[in-house]
TORKOL-4160 file (C-alpha; in steps of 0.2 Angstrom, whole numbers, padded with zeros to 4 digits, m for minus):
284
<pt num="1" X="0000" Y="0000" Z="0000"/>
<pt num="2" X="0007" Y="0017" Z="m0005"/>
<pt num="3" X="0008" Y="0032" Z="0006"/>
<pt num="4" X="m0002" Y="0042" Z="m0007"/>
<pt num="5" X="m0014" Y="0029" Z="m0013"/>
<pt num="6" X="m0030" Y="0038" Z="m0020"/>
<pt num="7" X="m0021" Y="0055" Z="m0020"/>
<pt num="8" X="m0020" Y="0067" Z="m0034"/>
<pt num="9" X="m0005" Y="0079" Z="m0036"/>
<pt num="10" X="0001" Y="0094" Z="m0046"/>
<pt num="11" X="0020" Y="0096" Z="m0047"/>
<pt num="12" X="0026" Y="0112" Z="m0056"/>
<pt num="13" X="0044" Y="0110" Z="m0063"/>
<pt num="14" X="0039" Y="0092" Z="m0064"/>
<pt num="15" X="0049" Y="0087" Z="m0080"/>
<pt num="16" X="0067" Y="0088" Z="m0073"/>
<pt num="17" X="0077" Y="0089" Z="m0057"/>
<pt num="18" X="0068" Y="0089" Z="m0040"/>
<pt num="19" X="0051" Y="0090" Z="m0049"/>
<pt num="20" X="0055" Y="0074" Z="m0059"/>
<pt num="21" X="0061" Y="0065" Z="m0044"/>
<pt num="22" X="0045" Y="0069" Z="m0035"/>
<pt num="23" X="0034" Y="0064" Z="m0049"/>
<pt num="24" X="0043" Y="0047" Z="m0049"/>
<pt num="25" X="0042" Y="0045" Z="m0030"/>
<pt num="26" X="0023" Y="0051" Z="m0029"/>
<pt num="27" X="0018" Y="0038" Z="m0043"/>
<pt num="28" X="0028" Y="0024" Z="m0034"/>
<pt num="29" X="0018" Y="0029" Z="m0018"/>
<pt num="30" X="0001" Y="0027" Z="m0027"/>
<pt num="31" X="m0003" Y="0045" Z="m0033"/>
<pt num="32" X="m0009" Y="0051" Z="m0049"/>
<pt num="33" X="0001" Y="0067" Z="m0055"/>
<pt num="34" X="0000" Y="0082" Z="m0066"/>
<pt num="35" X="0018" Y="0087" Z="m0071"/>
<pt num="36" X="0017" Y="0105" Z="m0075"/>
<pt num="37" X="0032" Y="0112" Z="m0084"/>
<pt num="38" X="0038" Y="0121" Z="m0100"/>
<pt num="39" X="0049" Y="0107" Z="m0106"/>
<pt num="40" X="0036" Y="0099" Z="m0118"/>
<pt num="41" X="0047" Y="0085" Z="m0125"/>
<pt num="42" X="0052" Y="0079" Z="m0107"/>
<pt num="43" X="0033" Y="0081" Z="m0102"/>
<pt num="44" X="0028" Y="0070" Z="m0116"/>
<pt num="45" X="0041" Y="0056" Z="m0111"/>
<pt num="46" X="0033" Y="0056" Z="m0094"/>
<pt num="47" X="0016" Y="0053" Z="m0100"/>
<pt num="48" X="0023" Y="0038" Z="m0110"/>
<pt num="49" X="0032" Y="0031" Z="m0095"/>
<pt num="50" X="0017" Y="0032" Z="m0084"/>
<pt num="51" X="0002" Y="0030" Z="m0095"/>
<pt num="52" X="m0015" Y="0034" Z="m0086"/>
<pt num="53" X="m0005" Y="0040" Z="m0071"/>
<pt num="54" X="0004" Y="0055" Z="m0076"/>
<pt num="55" X="m0002" Y="0069" Z="m0087"/>
<pt num="56" X="0008" Y="0083" Z="m0093"/>
<pt num="57" X="0003" Y="0101" Z="m0093"/>
<pt num="58" X="0013" Y="0115" Z="m0102"/>
<pt num="59" X="0014" Y="0128" Z="m0088"/>
<pt num="60" X="0024" Y="0144" Z="m0087"/>
<pt num="61" X="0020" Y="0149" Z="m0069"/>
<pt num="62" X="0022" Y="0167" Z="m0073"/>
<pt num="63" X="0005" Y="0165" Z="m0083"/>
<pt num="64" X="m0010" Y="0163" Z="m0072"/>
<pt num="65" X="m0020" Y="0155" Z="m0085"/>
<pt num="66" X="m0008" Y="0141" Z="m0087"/>
<pt num="67" X="m0007" Y="0138" Z="m0069"/>
<pt num="68" X="m0026" Y="0137" Z="m0068"/>
<pt num="69" X="m0026" Y="0125" Z="m0083"/>
<pt num="70" X="m0014" Y="0113" Z="m0074"/>
<pt num="71" X="m0025" Y="0113" Z="m0059"/>
<pt num="72" X="m0040" Y="0110" Z="m0070"/>
<pt num="73" X="m0032" Y="0096" Z="m0079"/>
<pt num="74" X="m0030" Y="0087" Z="m0062"/>
<pt num="75" X="m0048" Y="0089" Z="m0058"/>
<pt num="76" X="m0054" Y="0084" Z="m0075"/>
<pt num="77" X="m0043" Y="0069" Z="m0078"/>
<pt num="78" X="m0041" Y="0062" Z="m0060"/>
<pt num="79" X="m0056" Y="0069" Z="m0051"/>
<pt num="80" X="m0049" Y="0082" Z="m0040"/>
<pt num="81" X="m0033" Y="0088" Z="m0031"/>
<pt num="82" X="m0025" Y="0084" Z="m0014"/>
<pt num="83" X="m0007" Y="0089" Z="m0016"/>
<pt num="84" X="0001" Y="0104" Z="m0024"/>
<pt num="85" X="0020" Y="0105" Z="m0025"/>
<pt num="86" X="0025" Y="0122" Z="m0030"/>
<pt num="87" X="0043" Y="0118" Z="m0036"/>
<pt num="88" X="0046" Y="0127" Z="m0052"/>
<pt num="89" X="0062" Y="0137" Z="m0050"/>
<pt num="90" X="0075" Y="0148" Z="m0059"/>
<pt num="91" X="0090" Y="0157" Z="m0053"/>
<pt num="92" X="0100" Y="0172" Z="m0059"/>
<pt num="93" X="0117" Y="0180" Z="m0059"/>
<pt num="94" X="0113" Y="0196" Z="m0050"/>
<pt num="95" X="0125" Y="0194" Z="m0035"/>
<pt num="96" X="0130" Y="0212" Z="m0033"/>
<pt num="97" X="0118" Y="0226" Z="m0029"/>
<pt num="98" X="0124" Y="0238" Z="m0042"/>
<pt num="99" X="0121" Y="0225" Z="m0055"/>
<pt num="100" X="0103" Y="0223" Z="m0051"/>
<pt num="101" X="0092" Y="0224" Z="m0067"/>
<pt num="102" X="0074" Y="0228" Z="m0063"/>
<pt num="103" X="0067" Y="0217" Z="m0076"/>
<pt num="104" X="0077" Y="0202" Z="m0070"/>
<pt num="105" X="0072" Y="0205" Z="m0052"/>
<pt num="106" X="0053" Y="0205" Z="m0057"/>
<pt num="107" X="0055" Y="0189" Z="m0067"/>
<pt num="108" X="0063" Y="0180" Z="m0052"/>
<pt num="109" X="0049" Y="0186" Z="m0041"/>
<pt num="110" X="0036" Y="0181" Z="m0054"/>
<pt num="111" X="0042" Y="0163" Z="m0055"/>
<pt num="112" X="0048" Y="0160" Z="m0037"/>
<pt num="113" X="0035" Y="0170" Z="m0027"/>
<pt num="114" X="0020" Y="0175" Z="m0038"/>
<pt num="115" X="0019" Y="0158" Z="m0046"/>
<pt num="116" X="0017" Y="0148" Z="m0030"/>
<pt num="117" X="0005" Y="0161" Z="m0024"/>
<pt num="118" X="m0006" Y="0159" Z="m0039"/>
<pt num="119" X="m0004" Y="0140" Z="m0038"/>
<pt num="120" X="m0011" Y="0141" Z="m0020"/>
<pt num="121" X="m0025" Y="0152" Z="m0026"/>
<pt num="122" X="m0031" Y="0140" Z="m0039"/>
<pt num="123" X="m0028" Y="0124" Z="m0029"/>
<pt num="124" X="m0038" Y="0129" Z="m0014"/>
<pt num="125" X="m0055" Y="0128" Z="m0021"/>
<pt num="126" X="m0051" Y="0110" Z="m0028"/>
<pt num="127" X="m0044" Y="0105" Z="m0012"/>
<pt num="128" X="m0059" Y="0111" Z="m0002"/>
<pt num="129" X="m0070" Y="0101" Z="m0013"/>
<pt num="130" X="m0060" Y="0085" Z="m0007"/>
<pt num="131" X="m0060" Y="0090" Z="0011"/>
<pt num="132" X="m0043" Y="0097" Z="0012"/>
<pt num="133" X="m0025" Y="0094" Z="0006"/>
<pt num="134" X="m0007" Y="0098" Z="0007"/>
<pt num="135" X="0003" Y="0112" Z="m0001"/>
<pt num="136" X="0022" Y="0111" Z="m0002"/>
<pt num="137" X="0032" Y="0126" Z="m0008"/>
<pt num="138" X="0051" Y="0124" Z="m0013"/>
<pt num="139" X="0061" Y="0137" Z="m0004"/>
<pt num="140" X="0080" Y="0136" Z="m0001"/>
<pt num="141" X="0093" Y="0138" Z="0012"/>
<pt num="142" X="0097" Y="0154" Z="0002"/>
<pt num="143" X="0081" Y="0161" Z="0010"/>
<pt num="144" X="0088" Y="0157" Z="0028"/>
<pt num="145" X="0106" Y="0164" Z="0027"/>
<pt num="146" X="0117" Y="0175" Z="0016"/>
<pt num="147" X="0130" Y="0167" Z="0005"/>
<pt num="148" X="0120" Y="0153" Z="m0003"/>
<pt num="149" X="0113" Y="0162" Z="m0019"/>
<pt num="150" X="0111" Y="0178" Z="m0028"/>
<pt num="151" X="0102" Y="0193" Z="m0020"/>
<pt num="152" X="0085" Y="0192" Z="m0030"/>
<pt num="153" X="0084" Y="0173" Z="m0028"/>
<pt num="154" X="0089" Y="0173" Z="m0010"/>
<pt num="155" X="0076" Y="0186" Z="m0005"/>
<pt num="156" X="0063" Y="0178" Z="m0015"/>
<pt num="157" X="0065" Y="0161" Z="m0007"/>
<pt num="158" X="0064" Y="0170" Z="0010"/>
<pt num="159" X="0047" Y="0177" Z="0004"/>
<pt num="160" X="0042" Y="0159" Z="0000"/>
<pt num="161" X="0046" Y="0153" Z="0018"/>
<pt num="162" X="0036" Y="0167" Z="0026"/>
<pt num="163" X="0022" Y="0166" Z="0013"/>
<pt num="164" X="0020" Y="0148" Z="0017"/>
<pt num="165" X="0018" Y="0152" Z="0036"/>
<pt num="166" X="0005" Y="0165" Z="0032"/>
<pt num="167" X="m0004" Y="0154" Z="0021"/>
<pt num="168" X="m0004" Y="0140" Z="0034"/>
<pt num="169" X="m0012" Y="0152" Z="0046"/>
<pt num="170" X="m0026" Y="0155" Z="0034"/>
<pt num="171" X="m0029" Y="0138" Z="0027"/>
<pt num="172" X="m0025" Y="0126" Z="0040"/>
<pt num="173" X="m0042" Y="0129" Z="0049"/>
<pt num="174" X="m0050" Y="0123" Z="0032"/>
<pt num="175" X="m0040" Y="0107" Z="0032"/>
<pt num="176" X="m0026" Y="0113" Z="0020"/>
<pt num="177" X="m0009" Y="0112" Z="0027"/>
<pt num="178" X="0005" Y="0123" Z="0020"/>
<pt num="179" X="0024" Y="0120" Z="0022"/>
<pt num="180" X="0040" Y="0124" Z="0014"/>
<pt num="181" X="0056" Y="0114" Z="0010"/>
<pt num="182" X="0073" Y="0122" Z="0010"/>
<pt num="183" X="0085" Y="0112" Z="m0001"/>
<pt num="184" X="0104" Y="0114" Z="0001"/>
<pt num="185" X="0116" Y="0110" Z="m0013"/>
<pt num="186" X="0106" Y="0098" Z="m0024"/>
<pt num="187" X="0113" Y="0091" Z="m0040"/>
<pt num="188" X="0101" Y="0099" Z="m0053"/>
<pt num="189" X="0102" Y="0110" Z="m0068"/>
<pt num="190" X="0098" Y="0126" Z="m0059"/>
<pt num="191" X="0116" Y="0130" Z="m0055"/>
<pt num="192" X="0120" Y="0130" Z="m0074"/>
<pt num="193" X="0104" Y="0139" Z="m0078"/>
<pt num="194" X="0109" Y="0153" Z="m0066"/>
<pt num="195" X="0125" Y="0156" Z="m0076"/>
<pt num="196" X="0115" Y="0157" Z="m0092"/>
<pt num="197" X="0120" Y="0141" Z="m0099"/>
<pt num="198" X="0109" Y="0132" Z="m0112"/>
<pt num="199" X="0097" Y="0119" Z="m0104"/>
<pt num="200" X="0107" Y="0104" Z="m0111"/>
<pt num="201" X="0123" Y="0111" Z="m0104"/>
<pt num="202" X="0115" Y="0115" Z="m0087"/>
<pt num="203" X="0109" Y="0097" Z="m0086"/>
<pt num="204" X="0127" Y="0091" Z="m0088"/>
<pt num="205" X="0133" Y="0103" Z="m0075"/>
<pt num="206" X="0123" Y="0094" Z="m0062"/>
<pt num="207" X="0135" Y="0080" Z="m0063"/>
<pt num="208" X="0149" Y="0091" Z="m0058"/>
<pt num="209" X="0139" Y="0098" Z="m0043"/>
<pt num="210" X="0136" Y="0080" Z="m0038"/>
<pt num="211" X="0155" Y="0076" Z="m0039"/>
<pt num="212" X="0160" Y="0091" Z="m0027"/>
<pt num="213" X="0145" Y="0094" Z="m0016"/>
<pt num="214" X="0150" Y="0081" Z="m0003"/>
<pt num="215" X="0166" Y="0091" Z="0000"/>
<pt num="216" X="0157" Y="0106" Z="0007"/>
<pt num="217" X="0145" Y="0100" Z="0020"/>
<pt num="218" X="0145" Y="0088" Z="0035"/>
<pt num="219" X="0136" Y="0074" Z="0027"/>
<pt num="220" X="0148" Y="0067" Z="0015"/>
<pt num="221" X="0135" Y="0063" Z="0001"/>
<pt num="222" X="0129" Y="0073" Z="m0013"/>
<pt num="223" X="0111" Y="0080" Z="m0012"/>
<pt num="224" X="0100" Y="0072" Z="m0025"/>
<pt num="225" X="0083" Y="0076" Z="m0031"/>
<pt num="226" X="0076" Y="0061" Z="m0021"/>
<pt num="227" X="0082" Y="0068" Z="m0005"/>
<pt num="228" X="0070" Y="0083" Z="m0008"/>
<pt num="229" X="0056" Y="0071" Z="m0015"/>
<pt num="230" X="0057" Y="0061" Z="0001"/>
<pt num="231" X="0054" Y="0077" Z="0011"/>
<pt num="232" X="0039" Y="0082" Z="m0001"/>
<pt num="233" X="0032" Y="0065" Z="0001"/>
<pt num="234" X="0032" Y="0066" Z="0020"/>
<pt num="235" X="0024" Y="0083" Z="0020"/>
<pt num="236" X="0011" Y="0078" Z="0007"/>
<pt num="237" X="0006" Y="0062" Z="0016"/>
<pt num="238" X="m0005" Y="0059" Z="0031"/>
<pt num="239" X="0011" Y="0056" Z="0041"/>
<pt num="240" X="0012" Y="0075" Z="0042"/>
<pt num="241" X="m0006" Y="0078" Z="0047"/>
<pt num="242" X="0000" Y="0088" Z="0062"/>
<pt num="243" X="0013" Y="0098" Z="0052"/>
<pt num="244" X="0009" Y="0115" Z="0045"/>
<pt num="245" X="0016" Y="0132" Z="0044"/>
<pt num="246" X="0034" Y="0127" Z="0045"/>
<pt num="247" X="0049" Y="0123" Z="0034"/>
<pt num="248" X="0060" Y="0108" Z="0033"/>
<pt num="249" X="0079" Y="0111" Z="0029"/>
<pt num="250" X="0086" Y="0097" Z="0019"/>
<pt num="251" X="0104" Y="0102" Z="0016"/>
<pt num="252" X="0117" Y="0089" Z="0022"/>
<pt num="253" X="0120" Y="0100" Z="0037"/>
<pt num="254" X="0128" Y="0114" Z="0027"/>
<pt num="255" X="0119" Y="0127" Z="0038"/>
<pt num="256" X="0123" Y="0120" Z="0055"/>
<pt num="257" X="0138" Y="0132" Z="0056"/>
<pt num="258" X="0154" Y="0138" Z="0049"/>
<pt num="259" X="0166" Y="0125" Z="0042"/>
<pt num="260" X="0177" Y="0124" Z="0057"/>
<pt num="261" X="0161" Y="0118" Z="0067"/>
<pt num="262" X="0161" Y="0101" Z="0057"/>
<pt num="263" X="0179" Y="0101" Z="0049"/>
<pt num="264" X="0193" Y="0101" Z="0062"/>
<pt num="265" X="0205" Y="0105" Z="0048"/>
<pt num="266" X="0195" Y="0121" Z="0043"/>
<pt num="267" X="0202" Y="0138" Z="0049"/>
<pt num="268" X="0193" Y="0144" Z="0065"/>
<pt num="269" X="0194" Y="0163" Z="0067"/>
<pt num="270" X="0192" Y="0162" Z="0085"/>
<pt num="271" X="0207" Y="0149" Z="0087"/>
<pt num="272" X="0217" Y="0161" Z="0076"/>
<pt num="273" X="0213" Y="0176" Z="0086"/>
<pt num="274" X="0216" Y="0168" Z="0103"/>
<pt num="275" X="0231" Y="0159" Z="0096"/>
<pt num="276" X="0239" Y="0176" Z="0091"/>
<pt num="277" X="0234" Y="0183" Z="0108"/>
<pt num="278" X="0242" Y="0169" Z="0117"/>
<pt num="279" X="0258" Y="0170" Z="0107"/>
<pt num="280" X="0260" Y="0189" Z="0110"/>
<pt num="281" X="0256" Y="0188" Z="0129"/>
<pt num="282" X="0271" Y="0189" Z="0140"/>
<pt num="283" X="0276" Y="0174" Z="0150"/>
<pt num="284" X="0269" Y="0173" Z="0168"/>
């Protein structure tokens, strides 16, 4: 028996990366899924892999009509909606404040904040018709601490975390739970895409991320899409019936503290400071 038997889910960004991993896991756990994405060829392949279980919806989350259509497809094809995973994401190269471009800033927020907000807007009526549901929003550790992403991306992900909390306060009394996941360094194409690389090249770059990720975090394994999919499965399932308005950090421990907290060979500014002080102190 699957943990999502009888459930219907919509997953944005469902044709690759974290979204694809979540589609595969949700199907294995008994759900029927609408994979919403802009990668039509990959979406068609998903329908072929999972006939009668996965439907693909072309969905640019900056376009409200396409979000509404994806939700509508879940209702018309599978009879309703129980789970929404707002996962579609992008990044950018605006790391320095003087380099901010207004149009790029707006685009980042349209995809990462406005998209999930509109997803919730259109999902809520369908979920209420089923007696409730679960909404999961992909945030990021970049929304928790500085240094893990460009400025627009990071501040947008911080907005997603707080938006999830506010939405949970409003929707939980109606039986709809809302939570966020904060991934760490996960081997997907988003890193290459943030550098402006073509999609095919960005996909290949994910392998390089996987090769090097384990070196920069306490958990010596690369983060992979299934790590986030497993967290999404928990939040989507009845196992998380008492969990709402929070965020789960899935990052291999990279945010537990500075490197010297978990790597004894790493430089500690305190050790250096006190070491210098002791070295310069006169003998007793």
